[in-house]
C-alpha positions in Angstrom: 8.9 30.5 -26.6 11.8 29.5 -25.8 13.1 25.8 -25.4 14.0 25.8 -21.9 10.8 28.0 -21.2 8.6 25.2 -22.9 10.4 22.5 -20.6 9.9 24.3 -17.5 5.9 24.7 -18.8 5.7 20.8 -19.8 7.5 20.1 -16.5 5.5 21.9 -14.3 2.1 21.3 -16.2 2.7 17.2 -15.7 4.0 17.7 -11.8 0.5 19.6 -11.6 -1.0 16.6 -12.9 0.7 13.8 -10.8 0.4 15.9 -8.2 -3.5 16.4 -7.9 -4.4 12.5 -7.3 -2.1 11.9 -4.7 -3.3 15.0 -2.8 -6.2 13.0 -1.6 -3.5 10.6 -0.1 -1.8 13.0 1.7 -4.4 14.1 3.5 -5.5 10.8 5.0 -1.6 10.6 5.3 -2.0 12.9 8.3 -4.4 11.2 10.4 -3.3 9.0 13.5 -1.1 6.7 12.3 -0.8 4.2 15.6 -3.2 1.1 14.9 -6.2 1.6 17.2 -7.7 -1.4 19.1 -10.2 -2.9 16.5 -13.5 -2.3 18.4 -12.1 1.2 18.1 -11.7 1.6 14.8 -14.5 3.1 12.8 -15.1 0.7 9.3 -14.9 3.0 6.1 -15.1 0.3 3.5 -15.2 -3.1 4.5 -18.7 -4.4 6.8 -17.6 -6.8 9.9 -17.6 -10.0 8.1 -15.2 -8.3 5.4 -13.1 -6.9 7.2 -12.6 -10.0 9.8 -12.1 -12.0 6.4 -9.0 -9.7 5.4 -7.6 -9.1 8.4 -7.2 -13.7 8.5 -5.9 -13.4 4.6 -3.3 -10.9 5.9 -2.3 -13.0 8.5 -1.9 -16.2 5.8 0.4 -13.3 3.8 1.7 -11.7 6.5 2.2 -14.0 9.5 4.3 -13.2 12.9 7.5 -14.3 12.7 10.7 -12.2 14.2 8.8 -9.5 12.8 5.5 -8.5 13.5 2.5 -9.3 11.4 0.6 -7.2 9.0 -2.3 -7.2 11.9 -0.3 -6.2 14.9 0.8 -2.8 12.7 -3.0 -2.3 11.5 -1.7 -3.0 8.1 -6.0 -3.9 7.8 -7.1 -0.7 9.1 -5.1 0.8 6.4 -6.4 -1.3 4.0 -10.5 -0.5 4.9 -8.8 3.4 5.4 -7.3 4.1 1.5 -10.3 2.2 -0.1 -13.0 3.7 1.7 -11.5 7.6 1.7 -8.8 7.8 -1.0 -10.7 5.6 -3.7 -13.0 7.2 -6.1 -16.4 5.6 -6.7 -15.5 3.6 -10.0 -12.2 1.9 -8.1 -14.2 1.1 -5.3 -16.7 -0.4 -7.3 -14.0 -2.7 -9.5 -12.2 -3.2 -6.1 -15.8 -4.4 -4.6 -15.9 -7.1 -7.4 -13.0 -8.2 -7.5 -13.6 -8.9 -3.6 -16.6 -10.3 -3.8 -14.8 -13.1 -6.4 -12.0 -13.9 -3.6 -14.5 -14.1 -1.3 -16.5 -16.9 -2.9 -13.5 -18.3 -4.0 -12.1 -18.7 -0.5 -14.9 -20.0 0.7 -13.1 -23.5 2.5 -11.8 -23.3 6.1 -8.5 -24.4 5.3 -7.7 -20.8 3.5 -3.8 -21.2 3.1 -4.1 -24.1 0.8 -6.5 -21.7 -1.5 -4.3 -18.8 -1.5 -1.4 -20.8 -2.7 -3.9 -22.6 -5.2 -5.1 -19.4 -6.5 -1.7 -17.8 -7.5 -1.0 -20.4 -9.1 -4.2 -20.9 -11.2 -4.3 -19.8 -14.5 -7.9 -20.6 -14.7 -10.0 -17.9 -16.4 -12.6 -18.5 -14.2 -10.4 -17.6 -11.4 -9.4 -14.4 -12.9 -11.1 -11.7 -11.1 -10.9 -13.6 -7.7 -7.0 -13.9 -8.4 -6.8 -10.1 -9.2 -8.7 -9.5 -5.9 -5.5 -11.4 -4.3 -3.0 -9.8 -5.8 -4.5 -6.0 -5.4 -4.7 -7.0 -1.5 -1.6 -8.8 -1.7 0.4 -5.8 -2.9 -1.4 -3.3 -1.2 -0.7 -5.6 2.3 3.2 -5.8 1.2 3.6 -1.6 0.8 1.4 -0.8 3.1 3.3 -3.2 5.7 7.0 -1.8 4.6 5.6 1.8 5.2 4.5 1.6 8.4 6.8 3.3 11.1 7.4 -0.2 13.3 8.4 -2.0 10.3 10.7 0.6 8.6 12.5 2.0 11.3 13.4 -1.6 13.7 13.3 -4.2 10.6 14.4 -2.0 7.7 17.6 0.4 6.8 16.2 3.2 7.2 17.8 6.3 6.2 16.1 9.3 6.5 15.6 11.7 3.6 17.2 14.3 2.6 19.6 13.0 5.2 22.1 14.8 7.6 23.5 18.1 5.9 26.6 18.3 4.9 28.0 21.8 4.0 31.9 20.3 2.5 31.8 17.2 1.0 35.0 16.2 -1.8 34.3 15.1 -5.1 36.0 11.8 -4.2 33.4 10.9 -1.6 30.6 11.1 -3.8 32.6 8.9 -6.6 34.2 11.6 -8.6 30.2 13.2 -9.5 28.4 16.3 -9.1 25.6 15.8 -7.6 22.1 16.7 -10.3 20.2 18.3 -8.2 
């Protein structure tokens, strides 16, 4: 086998392995993206009390400012759907453990103070709760920034692959040809 053929084969195999886990999330992406009223939304992972907790937590993480809050654009529903539909049973179990520790930690009425103290905590007993908070925070920011409302109205938006330009001078692209 020649070196180029080997590289092609390895690249194809690597791409296939990376694409398999993403295929289930692509199927979810084809569903309706507009947030539904919570009364019309069917929970996929959380129960009503946990879902309310997630909404309150998201309101602390991404509150309404000059842009909509995470709740306004349906991030709470996206998180519930992704965990309930896309996560494997093992991933759901791990998330549930972290989430239970987070709920146990956030047992007081003033949750915003608890969020700040948990983020700053290096205590070993808070490790699982902190991991749960960081997991939800990471998902919240990622899903918030990728919603159509935020991406098109509050961020710079450049559709990919962009407009087709048949004749482009080499100088207009920095003197280098495109790699692909």
